[in-house]
N, C-alpha and C positions, 0 to 999 in steps of 0.2 A: 433405841429400839432394833430389831433385828428387821431386816429387808425379808419379803415373801417372794419366792421365784415360782411359787405353785400358783399358776393362773386360775385354778378351780377356787383354790381358797380365796385369791382375790376377789373373784366374782361373787363368791358366797357372801364375804365382808359387805360389799357393796350392796347385795340384794339385802341382807340382814340391817344393815345401817338405814336404808330407805324406809323398811319397815318401822324400825325403831323411831325415826325421825317422824314418822306419822302417828305416832303413839300407839304403837304395838307393844305388849308386853313382851319383854325379851326372854322370860322364862318358856312359855310355849313354844316361842320362835326357836330356840336351841332344842327343845324337846322333839320337835318336828324334824330336826336335822342331826339326830343322834347318829344313825347310819353313816353319814357323811363324815362326821368328825371321829368317830371310831374307826372308820375304814381308813382315814386321813393320818391317824397317830399309830395305827395298828394295836391300840390299848384296848383292854376288855372293859374298863370303866375310866370315866373321867370325872372328877370332882374338884370343886374350889373350895377354898379355905378363905373367907372373906373378913374383912376388918369391918365391923358391923356395930355401931354405938359401944366402941370400947371392948366388944367382946369378939371370940371367932365364931364365925357362923359357917357351918359347913352346908354348901348349897350347890345347885346348879348341876345335880347329878346326873351324868348320862350313861346308862347302861341300857342292856336289852331285857333284862329279866328283874329288874328291882331288888337283886340280892343285896347288895351294898346298902341300899335304901332301907330294906327290911332289918338287917343286922345292925344298921346305925339306930334305927328306932328301939331296938331290943337292948343295945348296950348302952345309948346315949340318950337319956330321956330329955324331956324338954326343960328340966330344971338344971341340968348340967351344963355350965357355961365356962368356959376359959377366957381368962382375962386376955386382950389383944396385946399389951405389952410384954405381960409375961412369955407368950407364945412366940412373938416376934423376937424378943430376947434369947429365947431358947433357938429360933432359927438363924440367928443373926450370925453366929460363928461359922456357918455352913456357906452364907453367902456374901462373907467379906471379899473385898477386892473385885466385886461385880461377879462372882462366880454365877454362871447361869442355870446350873441345874444340880439336883442331889439325888443320888440313889439311895433309895430307904428300903432295907428288908425286914424291919421291925417296927410294927404299927404302934407300938408305945410311943415312938418319935412323933408320929402324925396326930396322935391323940393325947399330947403332952397337956397336962391339968384337966382332961377328961375322964381319963381312963387309967386304972392300976394297971400295971404290968401284966397281971393275970388276966384281966378283963381283955386287954389288948390282945394277949396271946391267943385267946379264945375266939376273939374276932377274928384274927388272922387266919386261925385253922378251920374256921368255918367259911371264910371268904377264900381259902385256896390261893392266898397271894403269894408271889414268888418275889417280886418286887414291885417299888413304885418310884417313878421318875418325878420329883418336885421341882417346880419353877416359880420364881417370883414374878408378881405382875406389878407394873409400876402405874403411877399417876402421871398426868400430862408433864410434870416437871422432870419425869425421868429419874426422880429420886426416891420420891415416897413409895416404900412398898403398901399396894392397897389390898392384897391378897396372893395367894399361892394356888397354882394350878397343879392337880396331882393325876398323872397317869398310871393307873394301876394294871398289872400283868398277872394272870393266872397262869402263865406258862413260863419257860426258861427262854423263850426268843428273845434274842438282842434287841432293845430299843434302837430306833433309829433318831438319835438327838436332832438331828437336823428337821426332821418331820415333826417331832415333838415342839420344837422352838416356833415353827411355823404356825402350827395350831394354838400355841401359848399367845403369839403375837395377834393372832385373830382375836382371841377372847379379849385380850387386853385393849385392843382398839375399839371392840364393842361395848366393854363396860366403863372406859375412862370416862365418857361423857354422863354416866348414870350415877358416878360417884361423886359426894358432896362432901369435899375435904374440909369443910369449915365444921360440919356436924359429923364428919366421919361414918356416914352410913350410904347405903346403895339404894337408889330408887330403881323400880322395874321398869318404869317408863321414862322417856324423855319428856320432861314438860318445859316446853318453850315459854318465856316470859309472854303474859297475857296481859298487854298493857290496857286495852279497853275491855278487860274483863270478858272476852266475847263468848267464853265458855259457858257463861251464866246465862239464866233467863233474866227478865227484868227483876222479878221478885227477889230471885237470889243475889242480884247486885245491890239492892237495897239491904237486905240481911246482912251482906258483907260488910258495907260501909258502917251500919249500927254496930255490928259486933267488933270491927277493928278499931271503932271510935270508942269502945271500952264498955258499952253497954252490956247488961247481963241478958241471959236468955229471956226472962220473964218481961223486962223491959222492951226487948225487941218484939216479943209476941204481942204484948198490949200495943205498941206503936203500930203494928201491922195488922192488928185485930185477928190473930189466929193463935191457936192453943199451942203450949210449949212443947207437946208432943209434935204436932204438926212442924215447929220451927227445928226440932231437933231431926227430924226427916230431912229437911231442907239442907240442915248442916252437914249431914252424912253424905249426901248427894255432892254439895261443896267439897267436901273434903276428897271424896273420890275422883272428882273432876281435876283436883290439883295434886292428886296423890300424896296425901299428908294426913295426919292423925289427929292433929290438935289446933287450937286457935292461935297458938304461938307458931307453929310451923306455917300456918296459912299467912300469917303477919310476915314472916320472914320471906315467902315465896312472894309476896304481892307488895311489901314493903317499896314506898318511891313509886308506884304505879298507880295509886287510888287518889 
């Protein structure tokens, strides 16, 4: 991992890590610091290409005028997904031998598997992009690539690679604890192990024990003398508290602590 000499970036990492540890969502935290990261990188737009559930997720867009986000919605709808392995293989040759950055002047390279060359050219023209510096971000093992950070420039000013590396390392440090390497997905919050289920109310604790013992919703509702709709409301609250979306994810989160 690269060292960071910029004390302001180091202080920002500490500040944001503290917020994340206390359960704050990382996305609004980063958006509150758009000016800071754009100033430090001198880029016009910063965006991340994340490894999420075997697909490429373009996320964490930092920009002042939502131009990139608007064009992304225009050209890349929710139905378009690029397989992570295909995208990673496409990028692999550019980051062989631990090369730390890649200069991109053709957006079709960034949207490989998502847009045709014609669509990428139209996106690029509307964005008025001059160049993009792309850098890999690594997991804790410093081997697995968990995503790529892209610094987009709309002017011909020369990019300061050392400054970009410091910002990349900052994002990498913040995102590493949120990456689940087993399921290859990112969480937006840091969920610490809750061995005593302290996040739950007494009723929610009962529900969790029933559900994770294999009882169906109707059986749990009958046992607790509540309607299935009320039970589903409780389950939504429980899922939200543990940042999961299913009973399987909840089981994986709490397995061994019940």
